[in-house]
C-alpha positions in Angstrom: 117.3 98.7 212.5 119.6 96.5 211.7 120.7 97.8 208.0 120.9 101.2 209.1 123.6 100.2 212.3 125.4 98.3 210.1 125.4 101.1 207.4 126.6 103.4 210.0 130.4 102.5 210.6 131.0 102.8 206.9 129.3 105.7 206.7 131.1 107.6 209.8 134.4 106.1 208.3 133.9 107.9 205.0 133.6 111.4 206.9 137.2 113.1 207.1 138.3 115.1 210.2 139.5 118.1 207.8 140.9 119.7 211.8 142.9 116.8 212.1 144.0 116.6 208.9 145.1 120.0 208.9 147.5 119.4 211.8 148.6 116.3 210.2 149.9 118.1 207.6 151.2 120.9 209.6 153.1 118.5 211.4 154.6 116.5 209.0 155.6 119.8 207.1 157.4 121.0 210.6 159.0 118.0 211.1 160.5 117.6 207.0 161.7 121.5 207.9 163.8 120.8 210.4 164.8 117.0 208.8 166.1 119.3 205.3 166.9 122.4 207.5 170.6 121.2 207.7 170.6 118.8 204.7 169.4 121.3 201.5 168.8 125.0 203.5 172.5 125.7 204.0 175.4 125.0 202.0 178.9 125.4 201.9 180.8 126.6 198.7 184.2 128.3 198.0 184.8 131.5 197.2 187.4 132.8 195.1 189.7 132.8 198.0 189.5 129.2 198.6 187.3 129.4 202.1 184.2 128.0 202.5 181.4 130.2 203.0 178.0 129.4 203.9 175.0 130.0 201.9 171.2 129.0 202.6 168.7 128.1 199.9 165.7 128.8 201.2 163.4 128.9 197.9 164.4 125.7 197.3 163.8 123.9 200.9 160.5 126.1 201.6 159.5 124.3 198.0 160.4 121.0 199.3 158.6 121.6 202.3 155.2 122.9 200.8 155.4 119.8 198.5 155.5 117.3 201.6 152.7 119.6 203.4 150.5 119.7 201.0 151.1 116.0 200.0 150.3 114.7 203.6 147.3 117.2 203.4 146.2 115.7 200.2 146.8 111.9 201.8 144.3 112.5 204.7 141.6 113.8 202.7 141.4 111.8 199.7 143.9 108.5 199.8 143.0 107.3 202.8 139.3 107.0 202.8 140.0 105.7 199.3 142.0 103.2 201.1 139.8 102.3 203.5 136.9 101.8 201.2 138.8 99.6 199.3 139.6 98.0 202.3 136.0 97.4 202.9 135.4 96.6 199.3 134.7 92.8 198.4 137.6 91.1 196.0 136.0 91.9 192.0 137.2 89.3 189.6 139.7 90.0 187.3 139.3 92.2 184.3 139.5 90.2 180.6 142.3 93.0 179.5 144.6 92.2 182.4 144.3 88.6 181.1 145.2 89.9 177.4 147.9 91.9 178.8 150.2 89.4 181.1 149.9 87.0 178.1 151.3 89.4 175.3 153.5 91.8 177.8 156.4 89.5 177.4 156.3 88.6 174.1 156.3 92.4 173.3 159.1 93.5 175.9 161.4 90.8 174.5 160.7 92.0 170.9 161.2 95.6 172.3 164.9 95.2 174.2 165.8 93.6 170.4 164.7 96.1 168.0 165.3 99.3 170.8 169.1 99.7 169.1 168.0 100.5 165.8 165.3 102.6 166.9 167.2 104.9 168.7 169.5 104.9 166.3 166.9 105.7 164.0 165.3 108.5 166.2 168.5 109.9 167.5 170.8 109.6 165.2 174.9 108.0 165.5 176.4 110.8 167.3 173.0 111.1 170.0 172.3 106.9 169.8 175.4 106.4 172.4 173.9 108.0 175.4 170.8 106.3 175.0 172.2 102.8 174.6 174.6 102.9 177.0 173.2 105.4 180.1 169.5 103.8 179.6 169.4 100.5 178.2 173.1 99.1 179.1 172.5 100.7 182.4 169.1 99.5 182.8 170.3 95.8 182.1 173.0 95.3 184.7 170.3 96.1 187.4 167.7 93.6 186.1 170.0 90.8 185.8 171.4 91.8 189.1 167.6 92.1 190.1 166.8 88.6 188.9 170.3 87.6 190.3 168.7 88.6 194.0 165.5 87.3 193.4 166.4 84.0 193.2 167.6 84.1 197.2 165.5 86.8 198.4 162.2 86.3 196.3 162.1 82.3 195.6 164.0 81.7 199.2 163.1 84.5 201.1 166.7 84.8 202.3 167.7 88.8 203.3 170.7 89.6 201.7 172.5 92.9 202.0 175.7 91.8 200.9 174.6 90.8 197.8 177.4 93.7 196.1 180.1 91.6 197.2 179.6 88.6 194.6 179.3 91.2 192.0 182.6 92.7 193.2 184.4 89.4 193.1 183.2 89.1 189.5 184.2 92.6 188.6 188.0 91.8 190.1 187.9 88.4 188.8 188.0 89.3 185.2 190.2 92.3 185.8 193.1 90.4 187.5 192.8 87.0 185.4 192.5 89.3 181.8 195.7 91.9 182.5 197.9 88.8 184.1 197.2 86.0 181.7 195.8 87.8 179.3 192.2 85.3 178.9 189.7 86.1 176.6 186.2 87.7 177.6 184.6 84.5 176.8 186.9 82.2 178.5 186.6 84.3 182.0 182.7 84.8 181.8 181.9 81.1 183.4 185.4 81.6 185.9 184.3 84.9 187.0 180.7 83.4 187.9 181.8 80.1 189.3 184.4 82.1 191.7 181.2 84.3 192.7 179.3 80.8 193.1 182.0 80.0 195.4 181.7 82.6 197.3 178.2 82.3 198.0 178.7 78.9 199.2 181.2 80.7 201.8 179.0 82.6 202.8 176.0 79.6 202.2 177.6 78.1 205.3 178.1 80.5 208.4 174.4 82.0 208.4 172.8 78.6 208.1 171.1 79.0 211.1 170.2 82.4 210.8 167.5 84.2 209.4 165.4 87.7 209.2 167.3 90.5 210.8 170.5 88.5 211.9 170.6 86.7 208.4 170.3 90.4 207.0 173.0 92.0 209.6 175.6 89.0 208.2 175.4 89.3 204.9 175.8 93.3 205.0 178.5 92.7 207.2 180.1 90.2 204.5 179.3 92.4 201.9 181.5 95.5 203.7 184.4 92.8 204.2 185.1 92.1 200.4 184.9 95.7 199.8 187.6 96.2 202.7 189.6 93.8 201.3 189.4 95.4 198.3 190.9 98.4 199.8 193.2 97.3 202.0 195.0 94.7 199.3 197.0 97.0 197.3 199.6 94.7 196.3 196.3 93.3 194.4 193.6 94.9 193.9 195.8 98.4 193.5 193.5 99.3 196.4 191.7 102.9 196.4 193.2 103.4 193.1 191.5 100.9 191.1 192.4 99.0 188.3 192.6 100.6 184.8 193.3 99.2 181.4 191.0 96.1 181.3 191.0 94.9 177.9 187.5 95.3 175.9 185.4 92.0 174.9 186.2 91.7 171.5 183.3 90.1 168.4 184.9 86.8 168.1 188.9 88.1 168.2 187.8 91.4 166.1 188.4 94.1 168.6 186.3 97.4 168.3 189.4 99.7 166.9 190.0 102.0 164.5 192.8 100.0 163.1 193.3 98.7 160.3 192.1 95.0 161.8 189.5 96.7 163.6 185.3 95.8 163.4 184.5 98.8 161.3 187.7 98.1 159.1 186.7 94.6 158.2 183.1 95.0 157.6 184.3 98.1 155.7 182.2 100.3 157.2 182.8 104.0 158.9 184.1 103.6 162.5 182.0 104.9 165.2 181.8 104.0 168.9 178.3 102.7 168.3 179.4 99.7 167.2 181.2 98.6 170.3 177.9 99.9 172.1 175.2 98.5 170.6 177.6 94.9 171.2 177.8 95.4 174.8 174.0 95.8 174.6 173.2 92.3 173.0 175.3 91.1 175.2 174.0 91.7 178.6 170.8 91.6 176.9 171.9 88.0 176.1 172.9 87.5 180.1 170.1 88.9 181.3 167.5 86.8 179.4 169.5 83.7 180.5 169.3 84.8 184.0 165.5 84.7 183.6 165.3 81.9 181.5 167.1 79.6 184.1 165.3 81.2 187.2 162.4 80.5 185.3 163.6 76.7 184.8 165.2 76.7 188.2 161.4 77.4 190.0 159.9 74.8 188.4 162.3 71.7 189.3 162.8 70.4 192.6 165.0 72.7 194.0 162.7 75.4 192.7 159.7 74.4 195.1 162.3 73.7 197.8 163.1 77.4 197.9 159.5 78.4 197.7 158.8 76.1 200.4 161.6 77.1 202.7 160.6 80.7 202.0 157.2 80.1 203.2 158.0 78.0 206.6 161.5 76.7 207.2 160.5 74.6 210.2 157.2 73.4 207.7 160.0 72.3 205.1 162.3 70.2 207.4 159.3 68.5 208.2 158.6 67.4 204.9 162.2 65.8 204.3 163.8 68.4 202.7 167.2 69.1 203.3 167.3 72.8 204.6 171.3 73.5 204.6 171.8 71.8 200.5 168.6 74.5 199.8 169.7 77.5 201.3 173.3 76.9 199.5 172.4 76.5 196.4 169.9 79.6 196.7 173.1 81.8 197.1 175.7 80.1 195.1 173.2 80.0 192.4 172.1 84.0 192.9 175.4 84.6 193.2 176.7 83.5 190.0 174.9 85.3 188.2 176.1 88.6 189.7 179.6 87.2 189.6 178.4 87.1 185.4 177.0 90.7 185.8 180.8 92.0 187.2 182.4 90.4 184.5 180.6 92.6 182.2 181.1 95.6 184.0 184.7 95.1 184.1 184.6 94.7 181.0 182.8 97.2 179.6 184.0 100.5 182.1 187.6 99.3 181.6 188.1 100.5 185.1 187.1 99.0 188.4 187.5 100.4 191.9 185.9 99.7 195.4 183.6 102.3 195.0 181.9 101.0 192.9 180.9 98.4 195.1 179.3 100.1 198.4 176.5 99.6 200.1 174.4 101.5 197.8 174.8 99.5 195.5 173.4 96.3 197.1 171.0 98.7 199.0 169.5 99.4 195.4 169.6 96.1 194.3 167.3 95.5 196.7 164.8 97.8 196.5 164.8 96.9 193.0 163.6 93.8 194.4 161.2 94.7 196.9 159.0 96.8 194.9 159.3 95.2 192.1 157.6 92.2 194.1 159.4 89.6 195.5 159.9 86.5 193.1 158.1 88.1 190.8 160.3 88.6 187.6 158.3 91.0 185.2 158.0 93.3 188.7 162.0 93.2 189.4 162.5 94.3 185.6 159.7 97.5 185.9 161.2 98.3 188.8 164.5 98.3 187.7 163.8 100.6 184.6 162.1 102.9 186.5 164.5 103.1 189.3 167.7 103.3 187.3 166.3 104.5 183.8 164.7 107.3 186.5 168.0 108.2 187.6 169.4 108.6 183.9 166.3 110.8 183.3 167.3 113.3 186.3 170.1 114.4 184.5 168.2 115.9 181.6 165.9 117.8 183.4 167.9 120.8 182.8 165.0 122.8 183.0 164.2 122.3 186.5 167.7 124.8 187.0 165.5 127.6 185.8 163.1 127.1 188.8 165.6 126.5 191.5 169.1 128.0 190.6 171.8 127.3 188.4 173.3 124.9 191.1 170.5 122.7 191.5 171.7 119.0 190.2 168.5 116.9 190.0 170.6 113.5 190.8 171.5 114.8 194.1 168.0 114.1 194.7 167.7 110.4 193.8 167.8 108.9 197.0 164.7 111.3 198.1 162.7 110.3 195.5 164.0 106.9 195.9 162.1 106.6 199.8 159.2 109.0 198.7 158.2 105.8 195.8 159.2 103.0 198.1 156.4 104.9 200.9 154.1 105.1 198.1 154.5 102.1 196.8 154.5 100.5 200.5 151.0 102.7 200.6 149.7 101.4 197.4 151.0 97.6 196.6 152.9 96.7 200.3 153.7 93.5 198.4 155.5 95.3 195.7 154.3 96.4 192.1 153.3 93.1 191.1 151.6 91.3 193.8 150.2 87.7 192.7 152.2 84.7 191.9 152.0 82.0 189.4 152.2 78.4 190.8 155.4 76.3 189.8 153.3 73.1 189.6 149.5 73.2 189.5 146.5 70.6 189.8 144.1 70.2 186.5 144.3 74.3 186.4 147.0 76.7 186.9 145.5 79.7 188.9 147.4 82.9 190.1 147.9 82.9 193.7 147.0 86.7 195.2 148.9 88.2 197.9 145.7 88.3 200.0 146.4 84.6 200.2 149.9 84.1 202.1 151.2 85.9 204.8 152.5 89.0 205.2 156.1 89.6 203.6 155.9 85.7 202.6 155.0 85.1 198.7 
């Protein structure tokens, strides 16, 4: 009798109320229609007389509403019962293939990114390789490096930083100004940009020593906006909205990548091609990203790294153990900002032009989203999230077949933030602690065991 009574609640949980699911899907579709009507349903365009004319995009609007409604219905009918049943299911031991994949994934990934330029040149040719190396390879690696730098502050130390793009801007403007005014090379200015960004990270760290949670996030957000406003209004130094152009490019041990007789192609007896510069920049940002990962992994095993993790788990307990939380927070901000400065100097050298528009809050939001989606504290998860988010944006530019469905004026890149938000909702439902929710302990006794996300509090570990 007791077995039947125990099984009854589980059987009731498996039954799905179809009427309630339909009602929920209908309300969701209605809400999405009201939300997207002014954003997508209406569009203002200029006619031949430069007059704004209000047009409509009903097929696109109803298509999006239908997809949202059907998705909500599928969630209520299939995904929600599966998640409920999964919650009652006892934890199973990890599969053997996961251990094998985890052992070989990192060496395979490093080998792939090293041979990526030759593979692209072999498949796309010299003419089409620039796009795949620059838009996908270099752009993704920049955000991988930024994500790993922010992961020190957010993932390891547990300090929510919404103004991380400020250090990115400090590195970029430091390189641009020193290179143009004093003619210093990239290799000299790279560490200088990192040191200056680290200095500003310490300046940010002092006012927020007693803050945590939402208040810390608000102050760091304000710091990022202050730096952007200074870049806009300090016209004599930064040139304001016009930005800084003509920034010197990095050279290959003093050999420029130009078409002149002293250029890279002429010195090595090669036919001039812009691919050589792109390949050089790719391996340069790859080396900087791998340096960031290596330093982060090594620091995590040192006392300062264990202090970061103790601060993340419980600040009060961290103080009771005699750890200096002031120095711990300042080191996290300083080291994370240093790597952002490195990435900023590379960004300025790669672009040859920078302006305050490149360092808005949306950049900080994207980097934070990469860290959260990948799994706070996970190097591999951050890299995967950066590939998915930044690479997904670039792939959208290639989806020209969608114009046949939604019209010639349809631009998929305009909806990237909508897709990012949708992806974050799915991740929060499926993997609340990110793609990689397990943690490898920095120190262990006798045997290393992976820490499951179920053993730590929500939002920690």
